[in-house]
C-alpha positions as CSV (number, residue, x, y, z in Angstrom):
1,X,77.3,49.9,28.5
2,X,76.0,50.3,24.9
3,X,74.4,53.6,23.4
4,X,70.5,52.5,22.9
5,X,70.1,56.0,20.6
6,X,67.6,53.5,18.5
7,X,65.5,52.4,20.8
8,X,62.5,54.3,21.4
9,X,60.8,54.6,25.5
10,X,57.9,55.8,25.6
11,X,57.3,55.8,29.3
12,X,60.6,55.8,31.9
13,X,60.9,55.9,35.3
14,X,64.2,57.1,37.1
15,X,65.0,56.8,41.0
16,X,66.7,59.1,43.0
17,X,65.4,59.0,46.2
18,X,67.4,61.1,48.4
19,X,68.9,63.3,49.6
20,X,68.6,66.9,48.7
21,X,72.1,67.6,46.8
22,X,71.8,64.1,45.3
23,X,69.1,64.3,43.7
24,X,70.1,67.4,42.6
25,X,73.5,66.0,41.0
26,X,71.4,63.8,39.4
27,X,68.9,66.3,37.9
28,X,71.4,67.1,34.9
29,X,71.7,63.5,33.8
30,X,67.7,63.3,33.8
31,X,67.4,66.6,31.8
32,X,70.1,65.1,29.3
33,X,67.3,61.7,29.0
34,X,64.6,63.6,28.2
35,X,65.9,66.0,25.6
36,X,67.3,63.1,24.0
37,X,63.8,61.3,24.5
38,X,61.8,64.1,24.1
39,X,58.3,62.3,23.3
40,X,59.0,59.7,26.2
41,X,57.2,60.5,29.7
42,X,59.5,60.7,32.3
43,X,58.8,59.6,36.2
44,X,61.2,60.5,39.0
45,X,60.6,58.1,41.8
46,X,61.5,60.4,45.4
47,X,61.1,60.5,48.6
48,X,60.8,63.5,51.2
49,X,60.6,67.0,50.5
50,X,62.6,67.8,46.8
51,X,59.7,66.3,45.8
52,X,58.4,69.9,45.9
53,X,61.2,71.2,43.5
54,X,61.1,68.1,41.2
55,X,57.6,68.9,40.6
56,X,58.0,72.1,39.0
57,X,60.3,71.1,36.5
58,X,59.2,70.9,32.8
59,X,61.7,68.4,32.1
60,X,60.0,66.0,34.7
61,X,56.4,64.8,33.9
62,X,55.4,62.8,36.5
63,X,56.9,62.5,40.5
64,X,56.2,59.7,42.1
65,X,56.9,59.9,46.5
66,X,57.6,56.9,48.4
67,X,55.9,57.5,51.7
68,X,59.1,56.5,53.7
69,X,58.1,59.8,56.5
70,X,54.3,57.9,56.7
71,X,55.5,54.2,56.7
72,X,58.1,55.8,59.7
73,X,55.7,57.1,61.5
74,X,52.9,54.2,61.7
75,X,56.4,51.9,63.2
76,X,57.1,54.6,65.8
77,X,53.5,54.2,66.6
78,X,54.4,50.1,67.3
79,X,51.8,49.8,64.0
80,X,53.1,47.4,62.4
81,X,50.3,46.3,60.2
82,X,49.4,50.1,59.1
83,X,53.1,50.1,57.9
84,X,52.4,47.0,56.1
85,X,49.4,48.7,54.7
86,X,51.0,51.6,53.5
87,X,53.6,50.0,51.5
88,X,51.0,47.9,50.1
89,X,49.4,50.9,48.9
90,X,52.6,52.5,47.4
91,X,53.5,49.2,45.5
92,X,50.4,48.5,43.8
93,X,50.2,52.4,43.0
94,X,53.5,52.3,41.5
95,X,52.9,48.6,39.3
96,X,49.5,50.7,37.9
97,X,51.7,51.9,35.4
98,X,54.2,50.0,32.7
99,X,57.3,51.2,31.7
100,X,59.8,50.9,28.9
101,X,62.9,51.7,31.0
102,X,63.3,51.9,34.8
103,X,67.2,54.3,35.4
104,X,68.3,53.6,38.5
105,X,70.7,56.8,40.0
106,X,70.4,55.3,43.7
107,X,72.4,52.4,43.6
108,X,71.7,50.8,46.9
109,X,69.2,47.8,47.9
110,X,66.1,49.8,48.6
111,X,65.8,51.6,45.2
112,X,67.2,48.1,43.7
113,X,63.9,46.5,45.1
114,X,61.7,49.2,43.8
115,X,63.1,48.9,40.5
116,X,62.1,45.5,40.8
117,X,58.7,46.2,41.6
118,X,58.1,48.4,39.2
119,X,56.9,46.7,35.9
120,X,59.5,47.2,33.3
121,X,60.5,45.9,30.6
122,X,64.1,46.9,30.9
123,X,66.3,48.3,34.6
124,X,69.6,49.6,33.3
125,X,71.7,51.0,36.8
126,X,75.1,51.5,37.7
127,X,78.0,48.3,38.3
128,X,79.9,47.3,41.8
129,X,82.5,50.9,40.8
130,X,79.0,53.2,42.2
131,X,76.2,50.3,43.4
132,X,76.0,49.6,47.0
133,X,74.7,46.4,48.7
134,X,75.0,44.6,45.6
135,X,72.1,46.4,44.1
136,X,74.1,46.0,40.9
137,X,72.6,42.7,40.2
138,X,69.1,43.9,39.9
139,X,70.0,45.6,36.7
140,X,69.5,43.9,32.9
141,X,72.5,46.6,31.9
142,X,75.4,48.3,33.9
143,X,77.6,51.6,33.7
144,X,80.8,49.8,33.0
145,X,83.1,51.0,35.9
146,X,85.5,54.0,36.2
147,X,87.5,56.2,38.7
148,X,85.8,55.7,41.9
149,X,86.7,59.6,42.5
150,X,84.7,60.5,39.5
151,X,82.0,63.5,40.7
152,X,78.7,62.4,40.7
153,X,77.2,64.6,38.3
154,X,79.5,63.2,35.5
155,X,78.6,59.5,36.8
156,X,75.3,59.9,36.5
157,X,75.8,61.3,32.8
158,X,77.0,57.8,32.2
159,X,73.6,56.1,32.7
160,X,72.3,59.4,30.3
161,X,75.0,57.9,27.4
162,X,72.3,55.0,27.1
163,X,70.3,57.3,25.3
164,X,72.9,58.4,23.5
165,X,74.6,61.9,25.6
166,X,78.2,61.1,25.8
167,X,80.1,60.0,29.1
168,X,82.6,61.6,31.4
169,X,85.8,62.4,29.5
170,X,84.5,61.5,25.6
171,X,83.3,65.1,24.9
172,X,80.5,65.0,27.2
173,X,77.8,67.9,27.7
174,X,76.5,68.6,30.8
175,X,73.3,70.3,30.4
176,X,72.9,73.9,31.8
177,X,69.9,73.4,34.3
178,X,67.3,76.8,35.0
179,X,65.4,75.4,37.7
180,X,61.5,76.7,38.5
181,X,60.0,77.3,41.4
182,X,56.3,77.9,41.6
183,X,55.7,81.9,41.4
184,X,53.9,81.5,45.0
185,X,57.6,80.7,46.7
186,X,58.9,83.6,44.6
187,X,56.0,85.8,46.1
188,X,56.9,84.5,49.4
189,X,60.6,85.7,49.6
190,X,59.8,88.8,47.8
191,X,57.3,89.5,50.7
192,X,59.7,88.7,53.2
193,X,62.9,90.9,51.6
194,X,60.5,93.5,51.2
195,X,59.5,93.4,54.7
196,X,62.8,92.3,56.5
197,X,64.4,95.1,54.6
198,X,67.1,94.0,53.8
199,X,69.7,96.1,50.8
200,X,72.0,93.7,49.1
201,X,74.7,92.8,48.4
202,X,73.3,89.6,50.8
203,X,75.5,86.8,51.8
204,X,74.2,83.6,52.5
205,X,75.8,82.1,55.5
206,X,74.9,78.2,56.1
207,X,76.6,76.4,59.3
208,X,74.3,73.5,59.3
209,X,74.2,70.1,58.5
210,X,71.5,67.6,58.2
211,X,70.9,65.4,61.7
212,X,73.4,62.8,60.5
213,X,76.0,64.6,59.2
214,X,77.3,66.7,61.9
215,X,80.5,65.3,61.3
216,X,80.6,68.0,58.4
217,X,80.0,70.9,60.3
218,X,82.5,73.9,61.1
219,X,82.5,75.0,64.3
220,X,79.8,77.8,64.9
221,X,82.0,80.0,66.5
222,X,84.1,80.3,63.6
223,X,81.0,81.1,61.9
224,X,80.0,83.8,63.6
225,X,83.6,85.7,63.5
226,X,83.4,85.0,59.7
227,X,80.0,86.6,59.5
228,X,82.0,89.8,61.5
229,X,84.9,89.8,59.7
230,X,83.0,89.7,56.1
231,X,80.0,91.9,57.3
232,X,83.0,94.8,58.1
233,X,84.6,94.5,54.9
234,X,82.2,94.1,52.3
235,X,79.2,95.8,53.8
236,X,77.0,92.6,52.8
237,X,73.9,91.8,54.5
238,X,74.9,88.3,56.3
239,X,72.1,86.1,56.2
240,X,72.2,83.4,58.7
241,X,70.1,80.2,56.9
242,X,68.4,77.4,58.6
243,X,66.2,74.4,59.0
244,X,64.3,72.6,60.8
245,X,65.6,72.3,64.6
246,X,68.3,74.7,63.7
247,X,66.5,78.5,64.2
248,X,67.8,78.5,68.2
249,X,70.9,78.2,67.4
250,X,70.1,80.7,64.4
251,X,69.4,83.0,66.4
252,X,72.2,82.8,69.0
253,X,74.7,83.3,66.1
254,X,72.7,86.1,64.5
255,X,73.0,88.0,68.1
256,X,76.4,87.0,68.5
257,X,77.6,89.0,65.3
258,X,77.0,92.6,66.6
259,X,74.6,93.5,64.1
260,X,76.0,92.2,61.1
261,X,73.8,89.5,60.2
262,X,69.9,88.5,59.9
263,X,67.4,85.9,60.3
264,X,66.2,83.7,56.6
265,X,62.7,83.3,57.4
266,X,61.6,79.6,57.2
267,X,61.4,77.9,53.9
268,X,60.3,75.0,52.2
269,X,63.4,73.6,49.6
270,X,61.5,75.6,46.6
271,X,61.2,78.8,48.8
272,X,65.5,78.3,49.4
273,X,66.2,78.3,45.9
274,X,63.9,81.3,45.5
275,X,65.7,82.8,48.5
276,X,68.8,82.0,47.2
277,X,68.6,83.3,43.2
278,X,68.1,86.4,45.2
279,X,71.6,86.6,47.3
280,X,75.2,87.3,45.7
281,X,77.3,85.0,47.5
282,X,77.3,81.6,49.3
283,X,79.2,79.6,52.0
284,X,78.8,76.5,54.0
285,X,79.9,73.3,54.5
286,X,79.0,70.1,52.1
287,X,75.4,70.3,52.4
288,X,72.0,69.8,50.3
289,X,72.0,73.4,50.6
290,X,75.3,74.4,49.5
291,X,74.4,72.7,46.0
292,X,71.0,74.4,46.2
293,X,73.1,77.6,45.9
294,X,75.4,76.3,43.2
295,X,72.0,75.5,41.1
296,X,70.9,79.2,41.7
297,X,74.1,80.1,40.1
298,X,75.3,81.9,43.1
299,X,79.0,82.0,43.8
300,X,79.8,79.0,46.6
301,X,82.7,79.0,48.9
302,X,82.2,75.6,50.2
303,X,84.1,74.4,53.5
304,X,84.8,70.5,53.2
305,X,86.4,68.3,55.6
306,X,85.8,64.3,55.6
307,X,84.0,64.3,52.3
308,X,85.6,64.0,49.1
309,X,85.4,67.5,47.4
310,X,86.3,65.3,43.8
311,X,83.2,63.4,44.0
312,X,80.6,66.0,46.2
313,X,81.9,69.5,45.0
314,X,79.4,71.9,44.0
315,X,78.1,71.3,40.5
316,X,79.7,74.1,37.8
317,X,82.8,76.0,38.1
318,X,81.3,79.4,40.0
319,X,82.5,77.8,43.5
320,X,85.6,78.2,45.7
321,X,86.7,75.1,47.8
322,X,88.3,75.5,51.3
323,X,89.6,72.5,52.6
324,X,92.6,70.6,54.1
325,X,95.0,68.2,52.1
326,X,95.3,65.6,54.9
327,X,96.3,61.7,54.5
328,X,93.4,61.0,56.8
329,X,90.8,63.3,54.2
330,X,88.7,62.2,52.9
331,X,87.1,59.5,54.6
332,X,83.5,59.1,56.3
333,X,84.4,58.4,59.8
334,X,81.2,59.8,61.4
335,X,82.9,58.8,65.0
336,X,85.9,61.0,64.6
337,X,87.2,62.8,67.7
338,X,89.7,65.0,66.3
339,X,87.9,66.4,63.3
340,X,91.6,67.7,62.1
341,X,90.5,68.1,58.5
342,X,87.7,70.9,59.5
343,X,89.8,72.2,63.1
344,X,92.7,73.6,60.7
345,X,90.6,75.2,58.9
346,X,90.8,79.0,60.1
347,X,88.3,82.2,59.6
348,X,91.4,83.9,57.8
349,X,91.6,81.4,55.6
350,X,87.4,81.3,54.7
351,X,87.5,84.8,55.1
352,X,89.8,85.0,52.5
353,X,87.9,83.0,50.1
354,X,85.0,84.8,50.2
355,X,86.4,87.9,49.8
356,X,88.2,86.9,47.1
357,X,85.1,84.8,45.7
358,X,83.3,88.5,46.4
359,X,86.2,90.5,43.9
360,X,85.8,87.8,41.0
361,X,82.2,88.8,41.2
362,X,82.1,92.4,41.2
363,X,84.7,92.5,38.7
364,X,82.5,89.7,36.0
């Protein structure tokens, strides 16, 4: 895809709908686009609670939320025509603004259809190397295919190269990201920490994954043993993070930690980011919260099983990945019953990685 540095795009729409991790790994490319086109208005089409975090960023002028939850609610109630009305209202609102350029970072048929729904002079996206479901057919210009195991941040920078940023492998400079949150989110975390009397160092432990990603989850019992060992070795406060539907398991984990763990407060995504900024180390699996911790510039110890660490690893260099190099890994077999890639990772190995990461941080 040729660079269009000489073309001025006054209104740019970027599309990355979900999930939290993928949205975060798109942020550097969008910031690079804004830096290359500072006079442009950059809008971001997204769905779900990550819209609250995007709305705080000064390099994003407007956040447009696709009403997935509202449409889903109506469909679950059997209200097909009501769901259609919600979708129709969104379509009308989207088309009120004309865009000079649409950049589709998501690369699925849904995002491609949304890119065609928007009024735009030009649409760009990935070719079939990274795009799926035939979505590449919707674009006027496409990136040239590269290694499928390229990290998502690097592949997203390929689309930023349309604006003059150098692509990965050509001296690319990925922008440093300093995410912002509302003062209210920071005040909420300050109040929680003051009330709970938690002392630093604080190690954040996130044993959970999203509902559809349980196949990526290390055993909860091993997290319990990890908490006890690391808590004893470091004296750190081991804070268990949790999200919707995870509080009961999180409380059981804390109860079985012999006083070495505490429960984090309920958080929105901006509040979770503010909390992570107050922690000293993070350990967990391949999740969106792992990426949030990396963007908070916390040392991350990431436990990887079936997913590809080269593609989905934490952003930046301040992290350690614990995984097994097995012939069957990486894969995305959600029905795998063996899960050898995760079950063969021992508490000893993760504990050693955490202690090494902590020692490195203290030695800086």
